[in-house]
PATORLUM-685880 format. One record per residue: y, z, x negated of N, C-alpha, C in turn. Coordinates in steps of 0.001 Angstrom, whole numbers, plus 524288, in hexadecimal, padded with zeros to 5 digits. Example, Ala and Ser with C-alpha at 12.3 -4.5 7.8 and 13.67 -1.06 7.14 Angstrom:
# residues 2
7E9C681E787CC7A7EE6C81E787CFF47F31C81E787CC70
7F73681BA87CDCE7FBDC81BE47CA9A8001E81EBE7CD9C
END
This chain:
# residues 96
EB0950771AE0E7AEB2B107C0DE0D29EB89207D4EE0D75
EBB0407CE1E10B1EC1EF07D66E0FCCEC310080D7E0AFE
EC6EF07FB4E0984ECA6108054E037EECF6D082ACE0666
ED26D08360E0379ED68D08560E0509EDA8408746DFF95
EE12D084C2E0170EE35A08744DFBBAEE75B08A82DFEB5
EE80108EC5DFB44EEC6D09349DFB5CEF173091FBDF9E8
EF574090B9DFA40EF8DD09219DF70AEFDF709654DF863
EFE620996FDF3C7F02C409C43DF543F070B09C5EDF1A3
F0B5209ADFDF466F101309800DF159F14B209B25DF2CA
F173909B10DED61F1E1709BE4DED35F20570980DDED7F
F2262095D4DF1A0F26E7092ABDF239F2BF60928CDEF7E
F2DD109188DEA2BF315F09166DE769F360908E0BDE8E1
F3410087CCDEA1CF3688084EFDEC18F35B1081D2DF011
F38F908420DF5DCF3743082ABDF9FFF383907D6BDFCFB
F3C9E07BB6DF9DAF3F7F074C9DFC21F38ED07253DF93A
F3769072A1DF4FDF34EA070A4DF22DF2EC407118DF549
F2DBF07569DF61DF28B907586DF854F27D807450DFE5F
F2E8207458E01A8F2D140717FE0521F2B1606CAFE0463
F2C5E06936E00E0F29C1062DFDFFCCF23E30638FE000D
F2240067C5DFCBDF1CE90681BDFBF9F1B6206923E019C
F1CB006C1FE04ACF198406E80E0936F1969069F2E0CB5
F1CE8065F4E0D3DF1F6606024E0ECEF184E05B9FE0D03
F18C705B6DE08C6F146C058ADE0749F0EEE05B61E0751
F0F1305ED1E070AF0918061FAE05D1F04CE06032E0A04
F07C00605AE1037F0348063B8E13BEEFF9805C84E14E0
F02D60570AE1442EFEDE0536DE14FAEFAC505203E11E3
EFCE805430E0C9BEF7D0054A2E0775EF1D90582AE09DE
EF6B205CC2E0AB4EF0360611AE0C4EEECF905D14E100E
EF04B05D40E14F6EED6F0599CE198BEE82C0550DE16BD
EEAE7053D3E12F9EE7B204E62E11CAEE39804ED5E0ECC
EE2680549EE0BFAEDDCB05683E0A90EDB5805919E0DAF
EDD410591BE1298ED98605CFDE17B6EDA8A06309E16A0
EDFB5062F3E14DCEE0CF06861E154DEE5ED068A6E1906
EE51E06FC7E19CDEE9D007136E1DBEEEBE9076D8E1CA1
EEF52077DDE1EC9EF2CE07C02E1DD8EF13C0810DE2001
EEEE70858CE1FA7EEC9608A7CE233CEEF4C08D28E212E
EF3C908E8AE1DA7EF8E9090B1E1BDCEFDDF08C59E1AAB
F030F08EAEE1CAAF063B08BF3E188FF0B4D08F53E19F7
F0B3309272E156BF0F4E09586E1770F0E2E09A14E1A50
F133709BCFE1D43F119E0A08BE2042F12310A5F4E1EC8
F13780A952E2232F119B0AE48E1E6FF0D8A0B180E1C28
F0E7C0B3E6E1763F0A280B59AE158DF0BD10BBFAE14CD
F06D60BDE9E16A8F065C0C3BAE14D6F01BE0C62EE110B
F04710C95DE0DB5EFF550CA7DE0953EFDAE0D012E0CB3
EF7EA0D105E0E43EF5880D539E107FEF3480D7D3E0C84
EF1B60D416E071BEEFA40D7AEE01C6EF1AC0D6B8DFCCE
EF2A90D92ADF992EF2A30D63BDF408EF8890D58CDF3B7
EF9640D4EFDECF3EFEB40D4DFDEC2AF00AD0D1B8DE7C8
EFE190CB7FDE923EFF860C85EDE6B6F05BA0C535DE8BA
F05C30C163DE56EF0C240BE32DE76CF0E330BF42DEB16
F14930BF8ADED2BF142F0BE31DF0C3F129C0BAE0DF467
F12890BA73DF8E7F0E800B654DFDFCF12D30B2E4DFEAF
F13570AD2FDFD96F17740AA69DFEC2F146E0A5D5E0250
F16500A095E0051F138B09C63E03E4F0DFF09D0CE042A
F09CB09D02E07C4F054109C62E0769F03260981CE09FB
F0069093F1E07FAEFD43090C3E0AA3EF69908FC4E0A7F
EF51D08E8CE0E2AEEEE408D58E0D24EEC9408973E104F
EEA4408588E0BD2EE931080CEE0E83EE3D5080A3E10B9
EE16B07E28E1321EDB3907C3AE147CED9A10774EE1367
ED59D075D4E0FB4ED3B1070F4E0ED4ECF6207182E0FCA
ECAB906C32E1123EC5EF06D97E1388EC19E06F0DE1067
EC38C06CFDE0AE8EC0840713DE066FEC3DD0716EE0095
EC16C0716EDFC66EC45007257DF8ADEC54B06E12DF5F7
EC16F0699ADF68CEC235063F3DF3B9EC81C06232DF66F
EC8720625DDFABDECD8D060DEDFE85ED2D606436DFC86
ED2C0068BFDFB26ED6C206C37DFA6AED8A9069D8DF33B
ED361069B9DF1B6ED51B0671EDEAB9ED6D706266DECC8
ED5A005E77DEE19ED75105938DF019EDD2805818DF192
EDE4B05C64DF5AEEE41105CACDF59FEE61F05E20DF090
EE6A3062FDDEEDEEE7B9065A4DEAABEE80506187DE6E8
EE45505F4DDE4C7EE46305B5CDDFBDEE72D055D5DE0D6
EE8AB05442DE653EE77805066DE837EEDEA04E1ADE467
EEE060485DDE245EF33A047F6DE175EF75F04793DE360
EF62A04704DE8D9EFBFB0489BDEC24EFDF004CF7DEBD7
EFADD0519BDEB90EFD98055EEDEC22EFF5E058A8DE5AC
EFE86055EFDE27EEFE970579CDDC90F06D905847DDD00
F07FB055A5DDE91F0DDB05622DDF09F0FD105B50DE2CA
F0CF805A9EDE6EFF0F0405EC1DE97EF0E860641FDE735
F092706583DE3BEF083A0692CDE108F0CB506B3EDDCB5
F0F5306679DDAD9F130106788DD7BDF17B406A84DD9D1
F18760675FDDEB8F1D25067ADDE0E1F1CEF06E80DE1EA
F184F06FA1DE4B8F16D507422DE74EF1876077D1DE2CD
F16BD07781DDCE9F16E307A7CDD8C3F1AF707BBCDD82A
F1E80077F4DD8BDF25EB0766CDD7A1F27EB07A9CDDB19
F26C207C32DE146F2AB707EA0DE593F2641083DADE58E
F223E08491DE34FF207D089C7DE582F1CA408C64DE0D2
F1A9309091DE060F168E092ACDDCDDF12BA09714DE105
F0E3B096DEDDEB8F0A9B099DEDE10BF04510988DDDF33
F01DE09A01DE274EFB1309742DE0C4EF99D093E0DE558
EF62C090CBDE437EF18908DF6DE77AEED2B08F85DE64B
EE8D20914DDE9E1EE3C0091D3DEA5EEDF9808E4ADEC30
EDC1D08E7ADEBB9ED95408A3CDEF69ED45208E39DF094
ED29108E05DF6F6ECEEB09173DF6C3ECABB08D72DF914
EC5B508F01DFA33EC09208CFFDFBABEBFFC08F30E0160
EBE5D08D13E0513EBD7A08FFBE0989EB832090E0E0A98
EB67409404E0E08EB27C09512E0E49EAF7E0923AE1443
END
């Protein structure tokens, strides 16, 4: 069953975040993941949550592959880089 990672981020350091953006796609692909959404305009249809900033949605073959990517030793330095250059939330979702 597919699994999804949804990131809702506010980029606070665009230069540093660009370094993250250059490095992460190969790691995602190495774990069987792919981008469904990477940035792009977002419009809220309902609710009054925080302002919409950068939205990213990744699809992986299953939750095990998603978590292997997220917990991989290669990705850990990029998590630290992303956290230095942005703030927001990351949610994982099991598909149906």
